[in-house]
C-alpha positions as CSV (number, residue, x, y, z in Angstrom):
1,X,4.5,21.7,-1.8
2,X,6.7,21.2,-4.9
3,X,9.0,19.1,-2.7
4,X,6.2,16.7,-1.9
5,X,5.1,16.5,-5.6
6,X,8.7,15.7,-6.6
7,X,8.9,13.0,-3.9
8,X,5.7,11.4,-5.2
9,X,7.2,11.4,-8.7
10,X,10.4,9.9,-7.5
11,X,8.7,7.0,-5.8
12,X,6.2,6.6,-8.6
13,X,9.1,6.0,-11.0
14,X,10.6,3.5,-8.5
15,X,7.4,1.5,-8.7
16,X,8.4,0.9,-12.3
17,X,12.1,0.4,-11.8
18,X,11.8,-1.9,-8.8
19,X,9.0,-3.8,-10.6
20,X,6.3,-3.1,-8.1
21,X,4.0,-1.8,-10.8
22,X,4.2,-1.5,-14.6
23,X,3.7,1.6,-16.6
24,X,0.8,3.5,-14.9
25,X,-0.7,0.9,-12.6
26,X,-1.0,1.5,-8.9
27,X,-0.9,4.9,-7.2
28,X,0.9,7.0,-4.6
29,X,-0.3,9.8,-2.3
30,X,1.1,12.0,0.5
31,X,-1.0,13.8,3.1
32,X,-0.9,17.6,2.9
33,X,-2.8,20.0,5.2
34,X,-6.5,19.1,4.9
35,X,-6.1,16.7,2.0
36,X,-3.5,14.9,0.0
37,X,-1.4,14.9,-3.2
38,X,-1.9,11.9,-5.4
39,X,-0.7,10.6,-8.8
40,X,-3.0,11.4,-11.7
41,X,-5.3,9.1,-13.6
42,X,-3.9,7.3,-16.7
43,X,-0.4,8.8,-17.0
44,X,2.8,6.8,-17.2
45,X,5.0,7.4,-14.3
46,X,8.0,8.0,-16.6
47,X,6.4,11.1,-18.0
48,X,5.1,12.7,-14.7
49,X,5.7,16.4,-14.0
50,X,5.0,18.3,-10.8
51,X,2.0,19.9,-12.5
52,X,0.4,16.5,-13.0
53,X,0.2,15.6,-9.3
54,X,-3.4,16.3,-8.1
55,X,-4.5,17.7,-4.8
56,X,-7.7,16.2,-3.3
57,X,-9.2,17.5,-0.1
58,X,-10.3,15.2,2.7
59,X,-13.9,15.9,1.8
60,X,-13.2,14.6,-1.7
61,X,-13.0,17.8,-3.7
62,X,-10.5,18.5,-6.5
63,X,-10.2,21.0,-9.3
64,X,-10.7,19.1,-12.6
65,X,-9.1,21.9,-14.5
66,X,-5.8,21.1,-12.7
67,X,-6.0,17.4,-13.3
68,X,-7.9,14.2,-12.6
69,X,-6.7,12.1,-9.6
70,X,-6.1,8.4,-9.8
71,X,-9.4,6.6,-10.1
72,X,-8.7,5.0,-6.8
73,X,-8.4,8.3,-4.8
74,X,-11.4,7.3,-2.6
75,X,-9.5,4.6,-0.7
76,X,-6.6,7.0,-0.1
77,X,-9.1,9.6,1.2
78,X,-10.8,7.0,3.5
79,X,-7.5,5.7,4.9
80,X,-6.4,9.3,5.7
81,X,-9.7,9.9,7.4
82,X,-9.6,6.8,9.5
83,X,-5.8,6.5,10.1
84,X,-4.4,9.6,11.7
85,X,-0.9,8.0,11.7
86,X,-1.0,7.6,7.9
87,X,0.9,10.3,6.1
88,X,1.8,8.4,2.9
89,X,0.2,5.6,0.9
90,X,1.6,3.2,-1.7
91,X,-0.7,1.0,-3.8
92,X,0.9,-1.4,-6.3
93,X,0.0,-4.3,-8.5
94,X,3.3,-6.1,-7.6
95,X,3.5,-9.6,-9.1
96,X,3.7,-11.9,-6.1
97,X,1.3,-10.0,-3.9
98,X,-1.2,-9.9,-6.7
99,X,-0.7,-13.7,-7.3
100,X,-1.6,-14.4,-3.7
101,X,-4.5,-12.0,-3.9
102,X,-6.2,-13.7,-6.8
103,X,-6.3,-16.8,-4.6
104,X,-7.7,-14.7,-1.7
105,X,-4.7,-15.8,0.4
106,X,-3.6,-13.8,3.4
107,X,0.1,-14.1,4.4
108,X,0.3,-16.0,7.7
109,X,3.2,-15.8,10.2
110,X,5.4,-18.1,8.2
111,X,8.2,-15.5,8.8
112,X,8.6,-13.1,11.7
113,X,9.0,-10.2,9.2
114,X,5.2,-10.3,8.7
115,X,5.1,-8.2,11.9
116,X,6.4,-5.2,10.0
117,X,2.9,-4.7,8.7
118,X,1.7,-4.5,12.3
119,X,0.0,-7.8,13.1
120,X,0.5,-11.6,13.1
121,X,-0.5,-11.8,9.5
122,X,-1.1,-9.7,6.4
123,X,-4.7,-10.0,5.5
124,X,-6.3,-10.0,2.1
125,X,-9.2,-7.6,1.6
126,X,-12.3,-8.8,-0.1
127,X,-12.8,-7.9,-3.7
128,X,-14.8,-4.9,-4.9
129,X,-14.7,-2.9,-8.1
130,X,-11.8,-0.4,-8.2
131,X,-12.6,3.2,-7.3
132,X,-15.6,2.3,-5.2
133,X,-16.4,3.0,-1.6
134,X,-17.1,-0.7,-1.1
135,X,-13.4,-1.3,-1.9
136,X,-12.4,1.3,0.7
137,X,-14.6,-0.5,3.3
138,X,-13.0,-3.8,2.5
139,X,-9.5,-2.4,2.6
140,X,-10.0,-0.6,6.0
141,X,-11.3,-3.9,7.4
142,X,-8.2,-5.7,6.3
143,X,-6.0,-2.8,7.6
144,X,-7.4,-3.0,11.2
145,X,-4.4,-2.8,13.5
146,X,-2.1,-3.1,10.4
147,X,-0.3,-0.9,8.0
148,X,-0.5,-3.1,4.9
149,X,-2.8,-5.7,3.3
150,X,-3.4,-7.5,0.0
151,X,-6.4,-6.7,-2.1
152,X,-8.3,-9.6,-3.6
153,X,-7.8,-9.9,-7.4
154,X,-6.0,-6.6,-7.4
155,X,-2.7,-6.1,-5.6
156,X,-1.4,-4.6,-2.3
157,X,-1.5,-1.4,-0.3
158,X,0.8,0.0,2.4
159,X,0.9,3.2,4.5
160,X,3.3,4.7,7.0
161,X,4.2,8.1,8.5
162,X,6.3,9.1,5.4
163,X,6.6,8.0,1.8
164,X,10.0,6.4,2.1
165,X,8.7,4.1,4.9
166,X,5.5,3.3,3.0
167,X,7.4,2.4,-0.1
168,X,9.8,0.2,1.9
169,X,6.8,-1.6,3.5
170,X,5.3,-2.2,0.1
171,X,8.7,-3.8,-1.0
172,X,8.6,-5.9,2.2
173,X,5.1,-7.1,1.4
174,X,6.2,-8.1,-2.1
175,X,9.2,-9.9,-0.8
176,X,7.2,-11.8,1.8
177,X,4.7,-12.7,-0.9
178,X,7.4,-14.2,-3.0
179,X,8.9,-16.1,0.0
180,X,5.5,-17.4,0.9
181,X,4.7,-18.6,-2.6
182,X,8.1,-20.3,-2.7
183,X,7.5,-22.0,0.6
184,X,4.1,-23.3,-0.5
185,X,5.8,-25.0,-3.5
186,X,7.7,-27.1,-1.1
187,X,4.8,-28.0,1.1
188,X,2.9,-26.6,4.1
189,X,5.1,-24.1,5.9
190,X,5.4,-24.0,9.6
191,X,3.5,-21.0,11.1
192,X,4.9,-19.2,14.1
193,X,2.6,-19.2,17.1
194,X,0.7,-16.1,18.3
195,X,2.8,-16.2,21.5
196,X,6.0,-15.9,19.4
197,X,4.5,-13.3,17.1
198,X,3.5,-11.2,20.1
199,X,7.1,-11.2,21.2
200,X,8.2,-10.1,17.7
201,X,5.5,-7.4,17.5
202,X,6.7,-6.0,20.8
203,X,10.3,-5.9,19.5
204,X,9.2,-4.4,16.2
205,X,7.7,-1.3,18.0
206,X,11.3,-0.3,18.8
207,X,12.7,-1.3,15.4
208,X,14.3,1.7,13.8
209,X,14.7,1.9,10.1
210,X,17.5,4.1,8.8
């Protein structure tokens, strides 16, 4: 249990140091038994202690005396309920992913690495007020057959079977966002065909990350 909490704190601090989110924005969770551990509401990552990490059950219950979870705990709950393969979630307000999201732009197959998120594009979920079930619904729709998406006027979210992989995927989404923005500055980028992306997706299933 403490190991999981320490891991959440480690990657929360990396959100800051790798410039995926500033100060206290974004949130991280890891599935544990019939619930999940998640970063708390309103605390800077640099000051987090194990006791600050909050446990939320899959039915949405938590002990307020032990801390208040991130205000966005509901979409973490809903992802864990709907995605059995999800064991860790990273949500960030990374600069380039957020820049695309405020234009409601998805990331098309301008580069084959888009396949790492699970599909032939990375979709942008419709906007809804943070912390609401409506936002969860929108995110889950954008995550259909995918492990990452942008969130309109908000940021990005990624999940995987462990926290290291989920964090790496969030970094990939941010990097692809920067590349796509740069490509748009030059002109209209060439988009890979569905036929080609299906080949890449098939290869990606066997892609091992060390």
